[in-house]
Phi, psi and omega in degrees: 000130179280136176277136178281125178278136177273136176298151186297325179257022181260136181241129176269118185249130178259135178236111181288157181302316182298314181287328177297336177295328178080168179230127180283134176222137178239013175206136174237137175244127184243129171227168180207159170241195179280353180233359181201158172248139178242123178245114180259125176260125188238144174251121175252141180240156182301136173060021172246117186285352180245128181247154184246138170285121182266336182197143177235129176243128179247128185232150170288161176304321182296312180295322178299319181293319180297319177298319178302312182294316178295320178295314177302315179299318179292324176296318181296312180298315176306309181295326176295326183273316190247351180105169185293136173281126182260169176078035186270356177295147183280129179284167172306141182267136340281148181287087184267351187271104183262005179052045175238155180293151177288140176292136179230142179265000000 
């Protein structure tokens, strides 16, 4: 049986089923120190005053800049295919108004 040779610049990435499901986030908070960037992905739900951090990613400054470039490139490609993304003005922090009625017992 012949072994399949891996190209020198090819990376084999494994994606588990659990991670492939993803985590929904509708708020991200980014902070940094002199050596790292921390991105907290948060899920807020209507009329609940407490939100949970669902995932935290810690990046070196170099990787944060690479992510910025890659995200910018992907947004441009998305907009070229589907049209301009609207509503990019930043809402008041934190954006807690979901325009839903308050729950009553």
